[in-house]
C-alpha positions as CSV (number, residue, x, y, z in Angstrom):
1,X,-9.2,-1.4,-20.5
2,X,-5.7,0.4,-21.3
3,X,-6.3,2.9,-18.8
4,X,-6.7,0.4,-16.1
5,X,-3.4,-1.1,-16.7
6,X,-1.5,2.0,-16.0
7,X,-3.4,1.9,-12.4
8,X,-2.0,5.1,-10.5
9,X,-0.1,4.4,-7.2
10,X,0.5,6.4,-4.2
11,X,2.3,5.2,-1.2
12,X,3.1,6.8,2.6
13,X,5.3,5.4,5.3
14,X,5.4,7.3,8.5
15,X,7.7,6.7,11.3
16,X,6.8,7.7,14.7
17,X,5.3,10.9,13.8
18,X,8.4,12.1,12.9
19,X,9.0,11.0,9.1
20,X,7.1,10.6,6.2
21,X,8.3,9.1,3.0
22,X,5.8,8.6,0.1
23,X,5.6,8.0,-3.6
24,X,3.3,9.4,-6.4
25,X,3.7,12.6,-5.6
26,X,2.8,14.9,-8.6
27,X,3.4,18.4,-7.3
28,X,4.0,20.3,-4.2
29,X,1.6,23.2,-4.1
30,X,2.3,25.1,-0.9
31,X,4.1,24.4,2.3
32,X,5.7,25.9,5.3
33,X,6.8,24.6,8.8
34,X,3.3,24.1,9.7
35,X,1.5,22.9,6.7
36,X,1.9,20.9,3.4
37,X,-0.3,20.9,0.5
38,X,0.4,18.3,-2.3
39,X,-1.1,16.9,-5.5
40,X,-1.0,12.8,-5.3
41,X,-1.6,10.6,-7.9
42,X,-4.8,9.8,-5.5
43,X,-5.7,13.2,-4.8
44,X,-4.9,16.2,-2.8
45,X,-3.2,15.5,0.7
46,X,-2.7,18.2,3.4
47,X,-0.6,17.5,6.0
48,X,-0.1,19.4,9.2
49,X,2.2,19.9,12.1
50,X,5.2,21.4,13.8
51,X,8.8,22.1,12.1
52,X,8.0,20.3,9.1
53,X,10.6,20.6,6.3
54,X,11.5,18.6,3.2
55,X,14.2,16.1,3.5
56,X,14.3,14.9,-0.2
57,X,12.3,15.7,-3.1
58,X,12.3,14.4,-6.6
59,X,9.0,15.2,-8.6
60,X,10.4,13.2,-11.6
61,X,10.2,9.7,-9.5
62,X,7.2,11.0,-7.7
63,X,8.9,10.7,-4.1
64,X,9.2,13.0,-1.4
65,X,10.5,12.9,2.2
66,X,9.3,15.5,5.4
67,X,10.5,15.6,8.6
68,X,8.7,17.1,11.5
69,X,5.9,16.6,14.0
70,X,2.8,15.3,12.3
71,X,-0.4,16.0,13.5
72,X,-2.6,15.4,10.7
73,X,-2.9,13.7,7.1
74,X,-6.3,15.0,5.0
75,X,-6.6,13.5,1.6
76,X,-9.1,15.1,-0.6
77,X,-10.9,13.0,-3.2
78,X,-9.5,13.1,-6.8
79,X,-12.0,14.4,-8.8
80,X,-12.7,17.4,-5.8
81,X,-11.8,20.6,-6.4
82,X,-9.4,21.9,-3.5
83,X,-10.6,25.7,-3.6
84,X,-14.3,24.6,-3.4
85,X,-13.7,22.5,-0.3
86,X,-11.4,25.0,1.1
87,X,-13.7,27.9,0.5
88,X,-16.9,26.2,2.2
89,X,-14.8,25.1,5.3
90,X,-13.0,28.6,5.4
91,X,-16.5,30.2,5.7
92,X,-17.4,27.9,8.5
93,X,-14.2,28.2,10.3
94,X,-13.2,32.1,10.1
């Protein structure tokens, strides 16, 4: 029951598809101007868009702010392996 009291938290706030502010970010695994791959407290998150860039980052506090035009946000389940899902989709959409 101690684990339940330490529930993980992840919040995401998007303004006009141009700014994203989030908490619960553990790691920025990769990023460029069109795609971010993040590890959050509640699973992997992929953000796709145009002219994306980091405005603010504090992994110690789990905070991240991104600016640019956002096209999509896609979460993977916390227990799933990103590489397995990417491999399966990669085979389908080569």
